[in-house]
C-alpha positions as CSV (number, residue, x, y, z in Angstrom):
1,M,66.6,67.2,130.6
2,S,66.9,64.9,133.7
3,P,69.7,64.6,135.9
4,S,70.6,61.2,134.5
5,N,71.4,62.6,131.0
6,D,73.4,65.1,132.3
7,V,75.8,62.6,133.9
8,K,76.2,60.7,130.4
9,N,76.6,63.7,129.1
10,E,79.8,64.4,130.8
11,N,80.6,60.6,130.6
12,E,80.8,61.5,126.5
13,N,83.1,64.8,127.3
14,K,85.4,62.7,129.5
15,A,85.8,59.7,126.6
16,E,86.3,63.1,124.3
17,F,88.9,64.2,126.4
18,K,90.5,60.6,126.3
19,N,90.5,60.9,122.5
20,K,92.4,64.4,122.5
21,A,94.9,62.6,124.6
22,D,95.0,60.4,121.9
23,L,95.1,62.1,119.1
24,K,98.3,64.5,121.1
25,M,100.5,61.3,121.3
26,E,99.7,60.7,117.9
27,T,100.9,64.2,116.6
28,K,104.3,63.7,118.7
29,E,104.8,60.1,116.0
30,V,104.1,62.4,113.1
31,K,106.7,64.7,113.6
32,N,109.2,62.4,112.0
33,S,107.2,63.2,108.6
34,L,108.4,67.1,109.4
35,A,111.7,65.9,108.4
36,Y,110.3,66.2,104.5
37,R,110.1,70.1,105.6
38,Y,113.9,70.2,105.5
39,L,115.4,67.5,103.8
40,I,114.9,66.6,100.3
41,A,117.3,63.5,99.7
42,P,120.5,62.4,100.3
43,W,123.1,63.4,98.1
44,I,124.9,60.4,96.4
45,T,128.1,61.0,95.0
46,E,131.6,59.1,94.9
47,K,132.7,61.9,97.2
48,S,129.5,61.8,99.6
49,H,130.1,57.8,99.5
50,S,133.4,57.8,100.8
51,Q,132.3,60.4,103.9
52,M,130.0,57.7,104.9
53,A,133.2,56.1,106.3
54,S,133.5,59.6,108.6
55,N,130.1,59.2,109.9
56,K,129.5,62.0,107.9
57,Y,126.2,62.0,105.4
58,I,125.1,64.9,102.6
59,F,121.7,65.7,102.1
60,K,120.0,68.1,99.7
61,V,118.1,70.2,101.8
62,F,115.5,73.8,101.1
63,K,116.7,76.6,100.7
64,N,115.0,77.8,103.9
65,S,116.1,75.4,106.0
66,N,118.6,76.1,109.1
67,K,121.1,74.0,111.2
68,K,118.8,73.3,113.8
69,N,115.8,71.9,111.7
70,I,118.5,70.1,110.0
71,A,119.9,68.0,113.1
72,A,115.8,67.7,114.1
73,A,114.9,66.1,110.9
74,V,118.1,63.9,110.6
75,E,117.6,62.6,114.4
76,S,113.8,61.9,114.3
77,L,114.2,60.6,111.0
78,Y,117.1,57.9,110.9
79,G,117.1,58.0,114.6
80,V,120.6,59.1,115.1
81,D,123.0,61.6,116.9
82,V,124.0,64.5,115.2
83,I,127.2,66.4,115.9
84,G,127.1,68.9,113.9
85,V,125.8,70.3,110.8
86,N,127.9,72.3,107.7
87,T,125.8,73.8,105.0
88,V,126.4,75.1,101.7
89,S,124.6,77.2,99.1
90,I,125.1,76.3,95.6
91,S,124.0,79.5,93.3
92,S,122.1,78.7,90.1
93,K,124.3,78.5,86.9
94,K,123.5,79.5,83.2
95,R,123.5,76.6,80.8
96,R,123.4,76.6,76.9
97,Y,120.8,74.3,74.8
98,G,121.6,75.3,71.2
99,K,120.1,79.0,70.8
100,T,118.2,78.4,74.1
101,I,119.6,80.2,77.4
102,G,118.7,78.1,80.2
103,K,119.0,77.8,84.5
104,K,120.6,75.1,86.2
105,S,118.3,75.8,89.9
106,A,120.2,76.7,92.9
107,I,120.8,74.1,95.5
108,K,121.4,73.7,99.1
109,K,123.8,71.1,100.8
110,A,124.1,69.9,104.5
111,M,126.8,67.9,105.6
112,V,125.6,66.2,108.9
113,S,128.4,64.9,111.0
114,L,127.1,61.8,113.1
115,K,128.0,60.5,117.0
116,E,130.8,57.7,117.2
117,G,129.1,54.4,116.3
118,D,125.7,55.7,114.8
119,K,125.1,54.9,111.4
120,I,122.4,55.9,108.6
121,D,121.8,52.9,106.0
122,I,121.1,55.1,103.1
123,F,121.3,51.8,100.7
124,E,119.7,49.5,102.4
125,G,116.9,47.9,99.8
126,A,118.6,49.0,96.9
């Protein structure tokens, strides 16, 4: 190999490192999608709708989600400041459908309190 080929290879390696830096920046942007590991959907009922007036929003979350993960997910997904998170685990219940006995799935809900002035538009576009 000639010395000129070595210089070209070094320049190519530098270009690859620049591309890796770009990838790191992209992965930071992708972290918003990690919110979907913890949040399932907004919990929409009359009571949750009335809680929105006092900056409290209720979400259905996965059972393995903890309060810190939920707060980080809401902050990254909606761009708001979370003050506190309260969670409730609702156990499964037996249901009968005629002769057959079924089971209603267990769920976990999280009530997220936002900083005054912040708002989440859940019904936007509906």
